[in-house]
C-alpha positions as CSV (number, residue, x, y, z in Angstrom):
1,Q,0.0,0.0,0.0
2,V,1.1,3.6,-0.7
3,Q,-0.3,6.6,0.9
4,L,0.1,10.4,0.4
5,V,-0.9,12.6,3.3
6,E,-1.0,16.4,3.0
7,S,-0.8,18.9,5.9
8,G,-0.4,22.6,6.5
9,G,-3.5,24.0,5.1
10,G,-5.6,26.6,6.9
11,L,-7.2,30.1,6.9
12,V,-5.0,33.1,6.3
13,Q,-5.5,36.7,5.4
14,A,-4.5,38.0,1.9
15,G,-0.8,38.6,1.8
16,G,-0.1,35.8,4.2
17,S,1.9,32.5,3.8
18,L,1.4,28.8,4.4
19,T,3.8,25.9,4.0
20,L,2.1,22.7,2.7
21,S,3.7,19.3,3.2
22,C,3.0,16.0,1.7
23,A,4.4,12.7,3.0
24,A,4.5,9.5,1.0
25,S,4.6,6.3,2.9
26,G,4.2,2.6,2.4
27,N,5.7,0.1,0.1
28,I,7.8,2.6,-1.9
29,F,10.8,1.6,-4.1
30,S,11.2,4.9,-5.9
31,I,9.4,8.3,-6.5
32,N,9.8,10.1,-9.7
33,D,7.9,13.4,-10.4
34,M,5.9,15.0,-7.6
35,A,3.4,17.8,-7.9
36,W,0.8,20.0,-6.3
37,Y,-2.6,20.5,-7.8
38,R,-5.5,22.6,-6.6
39,Q,-9.2,22.6,-7.1
40,A,-11.4,25.6,-6.3
41,P,-15.2,25.2,-5.9
42,G,-16.9,24.9,-9.3
43,K,-13.6,24.7,-11.2
44,Q,-11.4,21.9,-12.6
45,R,-8.4,20.7,-10.8
46,E,-5.3,22.5,-12.1
47,L,-1.5,22.0,-11.8
48,V,0.1,24.4,-9.4
49,A,3.7,23.3,-9.4
50,G,5.8,20.2,-10.3
51,I,9.2,18.9,-9.4
52,T,11.3,16.1,-10.9
53,R,13.4,13.8,-8.8
54,G,16.5,15.8,-9.8
55,G,14.9,19.0,-8.6
56,R,13.8,20.7,-11.9
57,T,10.6,22.7,-11.2
58,N,7.7,24.2,-13.2
59,Y,4.9,26.5,-12.1
60,A,1.6,27.7,-13.2
61,D,1.7,31.3,-14.4
62,S,-0.7,32.4,-11.7
63,V,1.7,31.3,-8.9
64,E,5.1,31.9,-10.5
65,G,7.3,34.0,-8.1
66,R,4.9,33.5,-5.1
67,F,5.0,29.7,-4.6
68,T,8.0,27.4,-4.3
69,I,8.0,23.7,-4.6
70,S,10.7,21.6,-3.0
71,R,11.3,17.9,-2.0
72,D,13.3,15.7,0.3
73,N,14.0,12.5,-1.6
74,A,15.5,10.8,1.5
75,R,12.3,11.3,3.5
76,N,9.8,11.0,0.6
77,L,8.5,14.5,1.3
78,V,7.3,17.3,-1.0
79,Y,6.6,20.9,0.1
80,L,4.8,23.9,-1.3
81,Q,5.8,27.3,0.2
82,T,3.0,29.7,-0.6
83,N,3.6,33.4,-0.2
84,S,1.6,36.6,-0.9
85,L,-1.6,34.5,-0.9
86,Q,-4.7,36.0,-2.5
87,P,-8.4,35.1,-2.3
88,E,-8.2,33.4,-5.7
89,D,-5.7,30.9,-4.2
90,T,-8.5,29.5,-2.1
91,A,-8.8,25.8,-3.0
92,V,-8.2,22.3,-1.9
93,Y,-4.6,21.5,-2.6
94,Y,-3.7,18.0,-3.6
95,C,-0.3,16.2,-3.6
96,N,0.5,13.9,-6.6
97,A,3.4,11.6,-7.1
98,A,4.6,9.0,-9.6
99,I,5.6,6.0,-7.4
100,S,7.2,2.7,-8.1
101,R,6.7,-0.3,-5.8
102,G,9.4,-2.2,-7.6
103,G,7.9,-2.2,-11.1
104,T,6.3,0.4,-13.2
105,Y,5.4,3.9,-11.9
106,S,1.8,4.7,-10.9
107,L,0.2,8.0,-10.0
108,Y,-1.0,8.5,-6.5
109,W,-3.0,11.3,-4.9
110,G,-3.4,12.6,-1.4
111,Q,-6.7,13.4,0.2
112,G,-6.2,17.2,-0.1
113,T,-5.8,20.0,2.4
114,Q,-7.9,23.1,2.4
115,V,-6.4,26.6,1.9
116,S,-8.7,29.5,2.4
117,V,-7.6,33.1,1.9
118,S,-9.7,36.0,3.2
119,S,-9.6,39.5,1.7
């Protein structure tokens, strides 16, 4: 079994910051790409940021310069530092990872953590 568990969400005022964490656990042989997605009410889930095992990153235009994704390969962790939060960043944030249990890679999702930004 493999599990992704997010933490760190909450309610903040506009301009504030939050650090989201996602821990992968279980029968893990290797983790390739990891990413953060978000889904606001009534909208489709969208990619926020991604990071390769080697540390190459990519960001949605809407968060470029405000959010930073990072990972700890030894501890199977991925982080999302969110700064200068705005009400439009309000969403459920999901962790995603490509994980091998010894064979091919499969995509796994966490249960999500709510981020709410008040104006």
